[in-house]
Every structure is written in structure tokens, then in C-alpha cells.
N, C-alpha and C positions, 0 to 999 in steps of 0.2 A: 577499464572501470569494472570494479567488482561489486556485485549485489549480493547481500545475504538476507534471505527470507526469515526475519527472526519470528514472524508469526503469519499465518495464512488463513485463519478462521474468521467467522463472523462473530456478531456480538454474543451469541450463545456458546460459541466454541465447540469443539469435539474432544471428549464426549460431552453431549448436552445432559444437563442435570435431569435425572429422572427417566431418560430415554434408553430403551433396550433395542434400538434398532441395529442393523448389521454394523454400521460405522461405529456406534458408540460402543458396542460390545468389543469390536476390534481395538479401539483406542484405549479401553480400560485395561485390555490384555497386553498390549504392545505400545510401549511409549512413542514410538516413531510414527504412530497413526494419530497422535494428538494434534489439534490445532489451537494455538493460542491466538490472541488478539491481532489483527492484520497490521504489519509493520514491516520495513526493510531498513537495512543498513547500506549506504552507498559510500564506496571509498574509491578514492583516486589519489595517488601520491600521499601526501600527508593529510588530506581532506576527508573527514569522516562526517556524514550527515546521516541522522536518523529521520526517516520518513514515518511519521506518526508516533504516539507515545502511549499505546494501549497497554503495554507490559507493566506490570506493577512492581517489577523488581529492577527498574532503571538505576536506582543507586547502587545496586551490587553489580549489574552489567557494565556500567560506565564509569570508572573512576574519574574524579575531577580533571577537567582538561583533556579528556579523551574524546570529546565531540566538538567538531566545528560549529555545528548548530543543529536544532531541531526544526524540521519543517513539517507543518501539520496539513492534512487534506481538509479536515473539518473538525468541529467542536462536539461531536456525539461522544459520550462517555468511554466507549470502547476504544477510542482513538486518542483520548487524552488522560485517561485515569491514572497513568504512571507519573503525571505531573504533579498531582496533589501531594505526594510524598517528597518528590525530588525538590519541590520549590523551597522546602524548610531547611535545605542544606546551607552549608557556609562556604564562603570562598568567592571566586570569580563569578559574575553573572553569565548566564547561559542564554544565548540569543534563540528566540522561538518565533518562527515565521510562520503565518498562515493566512487563510482568506479574510476579508473585511466583514467579520461577523460581529456585529455590535454586542451581542450578548455573551458570546463565548460559552463557557460551560460553568455553571455554578459561580463561585467567587474566585476564579482563577486571576481574572483582571484585577480585582480589587485587592487580593491578598497574594500579590505573584511571588513574593520572596526573591529568590535569586533569578528567577526567570525574566527575561527581557523580552516582552512581545513587541513584534512588528507586523504590520499589515501589508500584505502583497496586493498587487493589482493585476487582474487578468491580462495575459499576453505581454506584461512587462517583464523583460528578462532582469535577472539578478545574478551576480557573481558571488560565490562563496568559495574562497580558495582556488583549487583547480577546477571547480565545477560551476557550470552555468545552469541555471534553473529558469524555466518558463512556466508560469502558472496557466493552466488551462481549465476553463469552467466546466462543470460536470452537472449531471441531472440528479438531484437527490433531495431529500426532506429538509436539509439545512445547507446554507451556502457552502459549497465544496469545490476545491481545486484538485485536479489532477497535475502531474508535473512532467514536462519534457526536459530531460536531464542530459548534459553533454560536458564531457571532460576536455581537458587540453589537448588530447590527441584526436579529437573528433568523433569518439565513441558515443553513440546515442541510445539512451534508454528512456521509455515513457512508462510512468506509474500512474494507472488509471482506476482508481477505487475511492470512494463508493458512488455508483452510477448506475442509472437504468438507460441504456443507449448512450449516445454522445450528442451534444448540441452540434449543429451542422458546422459552425466555424471551427470548433475543436477537432472535429473529424477531418475537415479539409485541411487544417494545420498539420495534423500527424501524417495525412497521405503526402503532403508536399515535403514535410521534414524528413520523412523516411527513417524511423527508428530502427536500429540493429536489434533491439529487444523491446518487448511490450509486456508489462504486467497488467491484466485486465480483470475487472470484477466479474465473477462467475459464481453467484451465491446459490443458484437454485437449479434443479433439473428442468427440463423443458416445461413451460407453463403457457396457459392460454393468454394471460395478460399480465406479464411481469411488473411488479411495482417496487420502485426505490432501488432495487438491484437487478443487474443482468441475470437472465436464466441462461442455460446452456446455449441455446439458439441464438440469442441476441449477442452473447459474447463471441461465438465462432463467426457470426456474421461481421461483427466489427473487425476481427482479426483478418478476415478475408478481404475487407476494403482496405484497410490500413497497410496491410501486407509487409509487416515486419519480418525480419529474417528468422527471428525465433519469438515465441510468445509463451507466456505462463499465465495460467488461470489461478486466481487468488480470491480472497475474501469468501472461503468455501464454507458452506453450512454442512451439518450432519446429514440433512436430507439429500444433498447432492453427493456426498460421499456414499452414502447408502445406495443411491441410484447407480452410481458408478460401479460399486462393487457387485450390484445384483444384475447389471445389464451389460457391463464391459463395452461400452459404445466405441467404435472406431475413432482413431485421432490421428491427424497428420504427424509425421515425424517431427516437424519442427514447432508443434505445439505440445505443452506439457502442463500437467497438474501440478501446481507448486506445492511444496512440502516445507514445514518449519525446519529452519536451520540448513537448508539447502543454499550452497553458495554457487554463483554463476558468474562467469567473466564475459563482458560485452566488449569487443573490439571492432575496429573498422575493417579488418581483414577476413572476418568470418565469411565462410561460404554461403 
């Protein structure tokens, strides 16, 4: 199973408008340091699933018929804004799966165009082509799902953003399921009382308890990037700070 981190930033992105911190200056100078809205492409065989739709150029990135489905973590604008343009396309409908949020975002439900919305239920497995997905509830200001993703070869990858900590049942599920790879929300440097998103300490604590073979920190803010640049904190070899456009392969035979 192949995962491409198409975006790894928080709602403000990196660089953040008007900011001259170390991270924002670096991102303006070097394109590789930029962070776009948090999303990922999951591929196995001929199955291609886009997790979240915050990128505003979806119509250019994905020609008609190139996606099996879009799966949303939640309906905050930075995770769905790309759908507002995509919906007015022509041709075959595009299935869009997400949590049971009765409000959605703006008028997406009412004027959905070629988007075909489907509501998922927590812990109820769904098959999309070669990939099976299990929605897992997260802790956020809007109803939000993370996803346990498994391909037909048994490779397992968990995508957990946006969240502050994990609900006990979700954490227990992941510990028993045993993901080969984990992408986890890590929006902020260490904080006294993180709200709505994990900080550095919460994220690393969750990784330690879930014990994936490899883990990637994502949904990263410019303040976390600046803190990382300024302090260079130690990080285990199997934990990585995700970057936009990085491609990883998750398999059952990893050491």
C-alpha cells in the first residue's frame, strides 16, 4: 500500500500569512518547506482513495475517473474546500464518504453537483476496491473520524487527524489492530493544555502506546515547525515529521 502526503499543514498553512517566524521565512525561500492543507492519497492496486479534500486544485490533480472515492475526516473548510469547485464538474459522480455530520459545510449537501455523499458509522467496516476502511471516532470541535486502512495483502495504515488525544475505544482498537504505519495529528509544540489538536507531547505519547512500526507527524502548524527548527528535539528513528509530497510504502514485511 502506497501513501502520498499531499498536504501536511494545519488550517493556516506554512508559510502563515503575515508571519516572519523561522519556519515561515524558510517556507517562502524554499518551496519544499511549504505545507498545504492536510490530506493524503492511499493507493493499492487500481484503488485510489483521497483522504480529505482541502487542496483547491483537485480538478487539476485528479482527472475524471482517477479516484475510486474521497473519504473525509470531517467538514471543517480546510478539509473540504476543494470540493466546492470539483462539484460543478461534468461526467460520472464521485462518491464522497464521511462522518455523520448533519450540517456538513456550507451548501455542499444541498448543491452537491457530481459529488455523491455517503455517511459512515463508527467502527463499521467498508470496502472500497482493494482497500478496507474502518472509521474511528476522534476528539475534535466537529464530528470527526480517523481511519484504519487495510489493503488486500494485509498492510495496515492508520490516519488520525484532527484530534486532541484519542477516545479510549479508538486507542484500544489501534493497540489491538497493530498498524504497520500511523499518521497522527501533531499541530503544536509542547503546551500546558492542548485544545482541539495534539501537541508534541500528546502525539508522541499516543505513538508510544499504539506502537506502530513507523509513525508520521502531520497537520503541522508554523509554530511547531519553528519550534522544531529552533530546538531540534530528539526523535526516534521510526518516527518522522511528514512533508508535503512524501511517498511511503507500508507493507506487512517491514522490520
